[in-house]
C-alpha positions as CSV (number, residue, x, y, z in Angstrom):
1,M,-20.5,-19.3,60.5
2,T,-20.1,-23.0,61.0
3,M,-16.8,-24.4,60.6
4,Q,-18.0,-26.3,57.8
5,T,-19.0,-23.3,55.5
6,F,-15.6,-21.9,56.7
7,T,-13.7,-24.9,55.4
8,R,-15.9,-24.8,52.1
9,L,-15.4,-20.7,51.8
10,T,-12.0,-21.4,52.6
11,I,-11.4,-24.0,49.7
12,F,-13.4,-21.9,47.4
13,L,-11.0,-18.5,48.1
14,I,-7.3,-21.1,47.4
15,I,-9.0,-22.7,43.9
16,F,-10.3,-19.0,42.9
17,S,-6.8,-17.7,44.0
18,F,-4.9,-20.4,42.0
19,G,-7.2,-19.8,38.8
20,F,-6.5,-16.2,39.1
21,L,-2.6,-16.6,39.5
22,T,-2.5,-19.4,36.5
23,I,-4.4,-16.8,34.2
24,A,-2.4,-13.8,35.1
25,Q,1.3,-16.2,35.1
26,G,0.3,-17.0,31.7
27,Q,-0.9,-13.5,30.6
28,N,2.7,-12.4,32.0
29,N,4.7,-15.3,29.9
30,L,2.7,-13.8,26.8
31,E,3.9,-10.7,27.6
32,A,7.1,-11.5,28.2
33,R,7.6,-13.3,24.8
34,I,6.0,-10.4,22.8
35,N,8.4,-8.2,24.7
36,A,11.5,-10.0,23.2
37,L,10.3,-9.5,20.0
38,F,11.1,-5.6,20.5
39,Q,14.6,-6.0,21.9
40,E,16.1,-3.8,19.4
41,F,14.5,-0.6,20.6
42,S,15.5,1.8,23.2
43,S,15.5,5.3,24.6
44,K,18.4,6.1,21.8
45,T,16.3,5.0,19.0
46,P,13.1,5.5,17.6
47,G,10.4,2.6,18.2
48,V,6.9,1.2,17.8
49,M,3.8,1.3,20.0
50,V,2.1,-2.0,19.6
51,S,-1.4,-2.9,21.1
52,I,-3.5,-6.1,21.1
53,V,-7.1,-6.3,21.8
54,K,-9.3,-9.1,22.6
55,K,-12.9,-8.1,21.8
56,N,-13.5,-5.3,24.3
57,R,-10.0,-5.7,26.4
58,I,-6.7,-4.8,25.8
59,I,-4.7,-7.6,26.5
60,Y,-1.3,-5.9,25.4
61,S,0.0,-2.6,24.9
62,K,3.5,-1.2,25.2
63,G,5.4,1.7,23.9
64,L,9.2,1.2,22.8
65,G,11.7,3.5,22.1
66,S,11.8,7.3,21.8
67,A,9.1,9.5,20.3
68,Q,11.5,12.1,20.4
69,L,15.2,11.1,20.1
70,E,16.3,15.1,20.4
71,Y,14.6,15.3,24.1
72,G,14.7,11.2,24.9
73,I,10.8,11.2,25.2
74,P,9.2,7.4,25.4
75,I,6.7,6.3,23.1
76,N,3.9,5.6,25.1
77,E,-0.3,4.8,24.3
78,K,-0.9,9.0,24.3
79,T,2.0,9.6,21.8
80,V,0.3,11.2,18.9
81,F,1.6,9.7,15.5
82,H,1.1,10.6,11.8
83,I,-0.5,6.9,10.2
84,A,0.0,7.8,6.8
85,S,-2.6,6.0,4.5
86,D,-3.9,4.1,7.5
87,S,-5.8,7.4,7.4
88,K,-7.8,6.3,4.5
89,R,-10.5,4.1,6.3
90,F,-11.5,7.1,8.0
91,T,-11.8,9.4,4.5
92,A,-14.0,6.4,3.4
93,L,-16.3,6.2,6.2
94,A,-16.9,9.8,6.2
95,I,-17.9,9.7,2.5
96,L,-20.2,6.4,3.5
97,L,-21.6,8.2,6.0
98,L,-22.8,10.9,3.6
99,E,-24.5,8.4,1.7
100,K,-26.4,7.1,4.5
101,R,-27.6,10.5,5.1
102,G,-28.6,10.6,1.1
103,L,-26.2,13.5,0.2
104,L,-24.4,11.5,-2.3
105,K,-24.8,8.7,-4.5
106,L,-21.3,6.4,-5.1
107,S,-22.3,6.1,-8.7
108,N,-22.0,10.1,-9.2
109,D,-19.7,11.3,-11.8
110,I,-17.0,13.5,-9.6
111,R,-16.9,16.1,-12.4
112,Q,-20.3,17.3,-10.9
113,Y,-17.6,18.2,-7.8
114,F,-15.0,19.3,-9.5
115,P,-16.1,21.1,-13.1
116,K,-12.1,22.1,-13.3
117,L,-11.1,18.2,-14.0
118,P,-10.7,17.8,-17.3
119,N,-13.0,15.4,-19.2
120,F,-10.8,12.3,-19.8
121,G,-13.8,11.1,-21.8
122,H,-14.6,8.2,-19.7
123,T,-17.0,9.1,-16.3
124,I,-15.0,8.7,-13.2
125,T,-17.2,7.7,-10.2
126,I,-16.9,8.1,-6.3
127,K,-16.7,4.6,-6.4
128,N,-13.8,4.5,-8.4
129,L,-12.0,7.1,-6.5
130,L,-12.6,4.7,-3.1
131,Q,-11.6,1.8,-5.2
132,H,-8.7,2.7,-6.6
133,T,-10.2,1.9,-10.3
134,S,-10.4,5.4,-11.3
135,G,-7.5,5.7,-13.6
136,L,-6.2,8.7,-12.2
137,R,-2.7,9.4,-12.0
138,D,-0.9,9.2,-8.5
139,Q,-0.5,12.7,-6.4
140,W,2.8,11.7,-5.5
141,Q,4.6,10.9,-8.3
142,L,3.0,13.5,-10.1
143,L,4.5,16.0,-7.8
144,G,7.8,13.8,-7.8
145,M,7.8,14.6,-11.6
146,A,7.2,18.3,-11.3
147,G,10.1,18.7,-9.2
148,M,8.3,18.9,-5.7
149,R,10.6,16.9,-3.0
150,M,8.4,15.0,-0.3
151,E,10.1,17.4,2.3
152,D,8.4,20.4,0.7
153,V,5.1,21.9,2.2
154,I,2.4,20.3,0.3
155,T,-1.0,21.6,0.1
156,Q,-4.3,20.3,-1.0
157,E,-4.2,23.3,-3.7
158,H,-0.8,22.2,-5.1
159,I,-2.3,18.4,-5.5
160,L,-5.3,19.8,-7.2
161,S,-3.5,22.2,-9.1
162,V,-1.3,19.7,-10.6
163,L,-4.5,17.3,-11.4
164,F,-6.4,19.8,-13.3
165,K,-3.9,20.0,-16.1
166,Q,-3.8,16.3,-16.9
167,R,-4.8,15.3,-20.2
168,A,-4.7,11.6,-19.9
169,L,-5.3,8.9,-17.4
170,N,-3.4,5.6,-16.5
171,F,-6.3,3.4,-18.1
172,K,-10.1,3.6,-18.3
173,P,-12.0,3.9,-15.1
174,G,-13.0,0.8,-13.5
175,E,-10.9,-1.6,-15.9
176,E,-8.1,-2.0,-13.7
177,F,-6.7,-1.7,-10.3
178,T,-3.7,0.9,-9.5
179,Y,-3.3,2.1,-5.8
180,C,-3.9,6.1,-5.9
181,N,-3.8,9.0,-3.3
182,T,-5.3,11.2,-5.6
183,G,-8.6,9.4,-5.4
184,Y,-8.9,9.9,-1.8
185,T,-7.8,13.7,-1.5
186,L,-10.1,14.1,-4.2
187,L,-12.8,12.2,-1.5
188,A,-12.0,14.7,1.2
189,E,-12.7,17.9,-1.0
190,I,-15.9,15.9,-1.8
191,V,-16.9,15.2,1.9
192,A,-16.1,19.4,2.7
193,K,-18.3,20.2,-0.2
194,V,-21.5,18.1,0.2
195,S,-21.3,18.6,3.7
196,G,-20.8,22.3,4.1
197,Q,-18.2,21.9,6.5
198,S,-14.4,21.3,6.5
199,F,-13.4,17.9,6.0
200,E,-11.6,18.2,9.4
201,D,-14.8,19.3,11.2
202,F,-16.7,16.9,9.8
203,T,-14.7,13.5,10.8
204,Q,-14.5,15.4,14.4
205,Q,-18.5,15.3,14.6
206,H,-19.4,12.5,13.3
207,I,-16.8,10.1,13.7
208,F,-14.1,10.7,16.4
209,R,-16.1,12.6,18.9
210,P,-18.7,9.9,19.5
211,L,-15.8,7.4,19.9
212,G,-14.2,9.5,22.4
213,M,-11.1,9.8,20.1
214,R,-9.8,13.0,21.9
215,H,-6.1,13.0,20.6
216,T,-6.7,12.2,16.8
217,H,-7.2,14.7,13.8
218,F,-6.7,15.3,10.1
219,H,-4.0,17.5,10.2
220,S,-4.4,20.1,7.5
221,N,-1.8,22.9,8.8
222,H,2.0,21.6,9.4
223,K,2.3,24.8,11.2
224,Q,0.1,23.3,14.2
225,I,1.6,22.4,17.6
226,I,0.4,18.9,18.7
227,P,1.4,18.0,22.6
228,N,2.9,14.6,22.9
229,R,3.6,14.2,19.0
230,A,6.2,11.7,17.8
231,Y,8.9,12.7,15.0
232,S,10.4,10.4,12.5
233,Y,13.8,9.1,12.1
234,N,16.1,7.4,9.2
235,Q,19.0,5.1,10.5
236,I,22.1,6.1,8.5
237,S,24.0,3.7,10.4
238,K,24.6,1.7,13.9
239,G,23.4,3.9,16.4
240,R,23.1,6.9,14.0
241,F,19.8,8.5,12.8
242,E,18.7,11.7,11.2
243,K,15.3,13.1,11.3
244,E,12.5,12.7,8.5
245,I,10.7,15.8,7.7
246,L,7.0,15.9,7.3
247,N,5.4,19.0,5.9
248,F,1.9,17.8,4.7
249,S,-0.7,20.2,4.6
250,N,-3.2,18.1,2.7
251,V,-5.8,15.5,4.1
252,G,-7.5,12.2,2.8
253,A,-4.9,10.5,1.5
254,T,-2.7,10.7,4.6
255,S,-2.3,12.9,7.5
256,L,-4.4,11.6,10.2
257,F,-2.5,12.1,13.4
258,T,-3.7,9.8,16.5
259,T,-2.8,7.6,19.2
260,A,-2.7,4.2,20.3
261,E,-5.3,4.7,22.8
262,D,-7.6,6.4,20.6
263,L,-7.5,3.7,18.0
264,Q,-7.7,1.2,20.7
265,K,-11.3,2.4,21.0
266,W,-12.1,2.5,17.4
267,L,-11.4,-1.4,17.1
268,I,-13.5,-1.9,20.4
269,D,-16.6,-0.1,18.5
270,V,-15.8,-2.3,15.3
271,M,-15.5,-5.5,17.0
272,S,-18.7,-4.8,18.9
273,D,-22.4,-6.0,18.0
274,H,-23.3,-2.6,17.9
275,P,-20.8,-0.2,16.6
276,K,-21.5,3.6,17.4
277,V,-20.5,4.9,14.2
278,A,-19.7,2.5,11.5
279,H,-22.5,0.3,11.8
280,K,-22.3,-3.3,10.2
281,Q,-23.7,-2.3,7.1
282,L,-21.2,0.5,6.4
283,L,-18.5,-1.9,7.3
284,A,-19.6,-4.3,5.3
285,T,-19.7,-2.1,2.2
286,M,-16.1,-0.9,2.9
287,Q,-15.1,-4.4,2.9
288,T,-16.9,-5.4,0.0
289,K,-14.0,-6.1,-2.8
290,A,-13.2,-4.0,-5.8
291,T,-13.8,-6.6,-8.7
292,L,-12.3,-5.6,-12.5
293,P,-14.5,-7.1,-15.4
294,G,-14.0,-10.7,-15.9
295,G,-11.3,-11.3,-13.0
296,D,-11.8,-12.2,-9.5
297,P,-12.2,-9.9,-6.4
298,L,-9.2,-8.0,-5.0
299,I,-8.2,-7.6,-1.9
300,Y,-9.0,-3.9,-1.4
301,G,-13.1,-2.4,-0.6
302,M,-13.0,1.0,0.2
303,G,-10.6,2.2,2.7
304,E,-9.9,-1.2,3.6
305,M,-8.2,-4.4,2.7
306,T,-9.4,-8.1,3.5
307,F,-6.8,-10.8,3.1
308,R,-5.7,-13.6,4.8
309,Y,-2.8,-14.1,7.4
310,K,-1.9,-17.7,8.1
311,G,-5.7,-18.7,6.6
312,L,-7.2,-16.1,9.4
313,K,-9.2,-13.6,8.0
314,L,-7.9,-10.0,8.2
315,I,-9.2,-6.8,7.9
316,G,-7.1,-3.6,7.9
317,H,-4.6,-1.0,6.3
318,G,-0.8,0.1,6.8
319,G,0.8,3.5,5.9
320,N,4.1,4.7,5.3
321,D,5.2,8.0,5.1
322,A,8.2,10.4,5.7
323,G,9.2,7.5,8.1
324,F,6.4,7.0,10.1
325,N,4.8,3.4,9.4
326,S,1.8,2.0,10.8
327,F,-0.7,-1.0,10.6
328,V,-4.4,-1.6,12.3
329,G,-6.6,-4.3,11.6
330,Y,-8.6,-6.6,13.3
331,F,-9.5,-10.5,13.3
332,P,-13.1,-10.7,12.7
333,D,-13.6,-14.5,13.6
334,Q,-11.3,-14.2,16.2
335,E,-12.5,-10.9,17.8
336,I,-9.0,-9.9,17.7
337,G,-7.2,-6.1,16.9
338,V,-4.2,-4.8,16.3
339,I,-2.4,-1.3,16.1
340,A,1.4,-1.2,15.2
341,L,2.4,2.7,15.0
342,S,6.0,3.6,14.2
343,N,8.7,6.3,13.8
344,S,11.5,4.3,12.0
345,R,12.0,4.2,8.2
346,K,13.4,0.8,8.4
347,V,10.7,-0.7,10.7
348,S,7.7,-2.6,8.9
349,A,5.2,-2.0,11.9
350,G,2.9,-4.5,10.4
351,N,5.4,-7.5,10.1
352,L,6.1,-6.6,13.8
353,V,2.8,-6.9,15.2
354,L,1.9,-10.1,13.4
355,K,4.9,-11.6,14.9
356,A,3.2,-10.8,18.1
357,V,-0.1,-12.4,16.7
358,D,1.5,-15.5,16.2
359,L,2.3,-15.8,19.7
360,L,-1.1,-15.1,20.6
361,I,-2.9,-17.6,18.4
362,K,-0.4,-20.0,19.6
363,E,-1.1,-19.2,23.0
364,Q,-4.9,-19.5,22.6
365,G,-5.0,-22.5,20.3
366,I,-6.2,-21.4,17.3
367,K,-5.1,-23.1,14.4
368,P,-3.6,-21.3,11.2
369,T,-3.4,-22.8,7.6
370,T,-1.0,-22.4,5.4
371,T,-3.4,-22.2,2.3
372,P,-5.9,-20.0,2.6
373,P,-9.7,-21.4,1.9
374,N,-12.0,-19.9,-1.1
375,T,-8.8,-19.1,-3.0
376,S,-9.8,-18.7,-7.0
377,S,-10.2,-22.0,-8.3
378,T,-7.2,-21.6,-11.0
379,T,-4.6,-20.7,-8.3
380,A,-5.4,-23.4,-5.9
381,T,-6.2,-26.5,-7.4
382,Q,-3.6,-29.0,-8.6
383,P,-4.2,-29.7,-12.1
384,A,-5.1,-33.4,-12.6
385,S,-2.3,-33.9,-15.5
386,F,0.4,-32.3,-17.5
387,I,1.5,-32.1,-21.3
388,T,4.6,-31.9,-22.8
389,P,5.0,-28.7,-25.3
390,S,7.0,-28.9,-28.3
391,K,10.1,-27.0,-28.1
392,G,8.8,-25.1,-31.2
393,V,5.9,-23.9,-28.8
394,L,8.3,-23.0,-25.9
395,A,10.3,-21.1,-28.2
396,T,7.2,-18.5,-28.7
397,Q,7.1,-18.2,-24.8
398,T,10.9,-17.7,-23.4
399,G,12.4,-14.4,-23.4
400,V,12.1,-11.3,-21.1
401,Y,9.2,-9.7,-19.9
402,E,8.6,-6.3,-18.0
403,T,6.8,-5.9,-15.0
404,V,6.1,-2.7,-13.3
405,W,8.7,-4.0,-10.7
406,G,11.7,-5.1,-13.3
407,N,12.4,-7.4,-16.1
408,V,11.3,-11.5,-15.4
409,F,12.9,-14.1,-17.3
410,V,11.4,-17.4,-19.0
411,K,13.7,-20.2,-20.3
412,E,13.4,-23.5,-21.9
413,Q,15.9,-26.3,-20.4
414,A,15.4,-30.0,-21.1
415,G,12.1,-29.5,-22.6
416,Q,10.2,-27.8,-19.8
417,L,9.7,-24.2,-18.8
418,Y,11.2,-22.2,-16.4
419,F,10.5,-18.5,-14.6
420,K,12.6,-16.1,-12.6
421,N,11.2,-12.8,-11.2
422,V,12.4,-9.8,-10.2
423,D,14.5,-10.7,-7.0
424,K,18.3,-10.2,-6.9
425,D,18.6,-13.7,-5.6
426,A,15.5,-15.1,-7.3
427,K,16.5,-18.6,-8.7
428,F,14.2,-20.1,-12.0
429,Q,11.9,-21.9,-10.9
430,L,9.8,-24.8,-12.8
431,F,6.7,-24.5,-14.4
432,K,4.8,-27.3,-15.7
433,A,2.4,-27.3,-18.7
434,V,-1.2,-28.0,-18.3
435,S,-2.0,-26.5,-21.7
436,K,0.0,-24.8,-24.8
437,T,-0.4,-21.6,-23.1
438,Q,-1.2,-22.6,-19.0
439,Y,1.5,-23.6,-17.0
440,F,1.4,-24.6,-13.2
441,N,4.2,-24.5,-10.4
442,E,3.6,-26.9,-7.8
443,G,5.7,-25.3,-5.0
444,E,4.0,-22.5,-4.8
445,Q,0.9,-23.0,-6.4
446,L,1.2,-20.7,-9.1
447,V,-0.4,-20.2,-12.5
448,M,1.5,-18.8,-15.5
449,K,-0.6,-18.1,-18.7
450,F,0.7,-16.5,-22.0
451,T,-1.6,-14.1,-24.1
452,R,-1.4,-11.9,-27.2
453,F,0.3,-14.0,-29.6
454,K,2.1,-12.0,-32.4
455,N,5.1,-12.1,-34.7
456,K,5.3,-15.7,-34.0
457,R,5.7,-15.3,-30.2
458,Y,3.6,-14.7,-27.4
459,Q,3.7,-10.7,-26.1
460,R,2.3,-11.2,-22.2
461,L,2.2,-13.7,-19.4
462,K,-0.1,-13.5,-16.4
463,I,1.1,-15.0,-13.3
464,T,-1.8,-15.3,-10.3
465,G,-1.6,-17.5,-7.1
466,P,-2.3,-17.7,-3.1
467,N,-2.0,-14.7,-1.0
468,N,-3.4,-12.6,-3.9
469,T,-0.5,-12.8,-6.1
470,N,-1.7,-11.6,-9.4
471,F,0.4,-9.8,-12.0
472,S,1.2,-9.0,-15.6
473,A,4.5,-8.5,-18.1
474,K,4.9,-8.0,-21.5
475,R,7.9,-9.0,-23.6
476,I,10.5,-6.6,-24.4
477,F,13.4,-7.3,-26.3
478,L,17.1,-6.2,-25.1
479,V,19.6,-4.2,-27.2
480,D,22.7,-2.2,-26.7
481,Y,23.5,1.1,-27.5
482,S,26.8,2.6,-28.5
483,I,27.5,6.2,-27.3
484,A,27.0,7.3,-30.7
485,D,23.7,5.7,-30.2
486,L,22.8,7.2,-27.1
487,K,23.6,10.7,-28.1
488,E,20.3,10.7,-30.1
489,F,18.4,10.8,-26.9
490,V,20.2,13.8,-25.2
491,G,18.0,17.3,-25.3
492,T,15.7,19.3,-23.3
493,Y,12.1,17.7,-22.8
494,A,9.7,19.7,-21.4
495,S,5.6,19.0,-20.0
496,K,3.2,20.9,-20.6
497,E,0.9,18.8,-17.9
498,L,3.4,19.5,-15.2
499,E,4.8,22.5,-16.0
500,T,8.5,21.3,-15.7
501,Q,11.7,20.6,-17.7
502,Y,14.2,17.3,-17.5
503,K,17.7,17.9,-19.5
504,I,18.5,14.1,-20.7
505,V,22.6,14.5,-21.0
506,L,25.3,12.2,-21.3
507,K,27.2,11.6,-18.4
508,D,30.1,9.0,-18.1
509,S,28.9,7.1,-21.1
510,M,25.3,7.0,-19.7
511,L,22.1,8.8,-19.9
512,V,21.0,10.6,-17.3
513,A,17.7,13.1,-16.6
514,R,18.9,16.2,-15.0
515,H,16.3,18.7,-13.2
516,T,17.1,21.9,-11.0
517,R,15.7,20.6,-7.9
518,F,17.4,16.8,-8.0
519,Q,20.3,15.4,-8.1
520,D,21.0,13.5,-11.5
521,I,18.7,10.5,-12.1
522,P,21.1,7.8,-13.5
523,L,18.9,5.9,-17.0
524,S,19.5,2.3,-17.2
525,L,19.0,1.0,-21.0
526,K,16.0,-1.7,-20.5
527,S,15.3,-2.4,-24.2
528,R,14.8,-0.2,-27.3
529,D,14.1,3.3,-27.1
530,R,13.2,2.3,-22.8
531,F,15.5,3.3,-20.1
532,T,14.6,2.8,-15.8
533,G,15.5,5.6,-14.1
534,K,16.7,5.4,-9.8
535,K,13.6,7.4,-8.6
536,W,10.2,6.3,-7.2
537,F,8.7,9.0,-9.2
538,F,11.2,8.5,-12.6
539,G,10.8,4.7,-12.9
540,I,10.4,3.9,-16.6
541,V,11.2,6.4,-19.6
542,A,10.2,5.4,-23.0
543,F,11.3,8.0,-26.2
544,I,8.7,8.7,-28.6
545,R,10.0,8.9,-32.3
546,N,8.2,10.6,-34.9
547,P,7.4,8.8,-38.2
548,N,11.3,9.9,-39.6
549,G,12.5,8.2,-36.8
550,Q,13.6,11.1,-34.9
551,I,13.1,11.8,-31.2
552,E,10.2,13.7,-30.3
553,G,9.6,13.3,-27.1
554,M,9.3,11.0,-23.9
555,L,6.8,9.4,-21.8
556,V,7.9,9.0,-18.0
557,S,6.2,6.6,-15.5
558,G,6.8,6.0,-11.7
559,R,7.4,2.8,-10.1
560,R,4.8,0.5,-10.5
561,E,3.1,2.7,-12.9
562,R,1.0,4.8,-10.2
563,A,1.7,8.2,-12.9
564,K,2.1,6.4,-16.2
565,N,3.1,8.2,-19.7
566,V,3.2,11.4,-18.7
567,R,4.3,13.4,-21.7
568,F,7.3,15.3,-22.2
569,D,8.0,16.8,-25.7
570,K,11.6,17.7,-26.9
571,V,12.3,21.5,-27.2
572,K,16.0,21.5,-27.7
């Protein structure tokens, strides 16, 4: 080797080493900044497992906190988590694999698979189940109303039994969207019926095994022993935790057990040019957003949600059960995948991992935007001009309106319309009039529209806006009942659909709902004959009067009305 060649080689090695060292230092700096986000977790707390994938490389992966507080076992990539509703993407994929093989059609009526399912007078298709537009009542709220606790052993048979006794839907299939776990339990049953295999065996053979996801399975037996399993916890005070109980023996809507290591394989595959299992066409179908009649596309497709995070397209799903919390998703344009799995009830896994993504996109010079592109025209466009409606018009719109989350308020002040939402600390926001029925909030780019004019007042409002803001509310009239008035509601109420009963009793000057398996549920007066309950499955109680004005029953709805208007007849 000549001296000149040796010199050139030395210079090359120095430059290469310096460049490699700079990249490594940059990577270490990013890792240190991400680590700083998770300082609250230690060996004495439950924790979180976070992974970030760039195309086909793992650029960050770390477990923090304890998988089992009793034994101080640390969380790592091989820790097995229950990922709750994150399971739904794989249930949807199983259905689409069967469709690809010509064994079913998404337009099929589900009653061909479930002859015991009541005929509700409308066709419910497999596609309705996938997109949460079936109108079926949600299984968890139904089971809760029926007296089951979520820590009870809940099997597939329990869910089907209560479903087959229902006599009404939440809404006509295809006309509304309400997140419905029942639909995904039925999808798992359809996979088993059509394939001739158990749902667990089908997903193992056609999804998890081909991807090398060796520590992933649908957990249909709550007694099954799982090595390296995480248990979940709830923080009851500073430094004190209690164990959450998970005894699910049902699959489809939930119950996928998996690891960060296995989910990395899933993300690498779906972000590749030629996925092994979820081919591009299948992924496109999963990401096709549900569309309601006359409405814009929703964020939900089939087991996946597509939305914008700081202007970047994000495809993913979250999950939350019994203290477990998860989020798995990816940014297709940036080829970045994210995984967050937690065993702490108080942790929002999705929020945590997105904070890490913020650091990553800053590191890589990706510029996020505050206003997402391609938002529906009415919600993202500043009106050219505003009008000044008369006080008479405003009087037809002011008042109290009820949403599934609580009451919202509309008031007139100095000839302008103001709106306040349900948040405890919410303040009235100005909405300027675009027309006599449509108003615009400049700060948050929100549109408020009034509809259904009746009895000299508008009966409904709808608010839409960026970041998938879309909710409706109906007018209510607040009342005040005396003790004598409240006594009219006292009695025993029974449901044939749920085979259970509640006693409505007067306690400390207020009504409570009493069930043999729960503590008393306080009922707060909402409007005439309507009360709110402080249980997630007992959110709204509307009493029914006969033509003579006497109470003859009550309709019970869960929070967010995932199970709506379940009838209880007054029997005593």
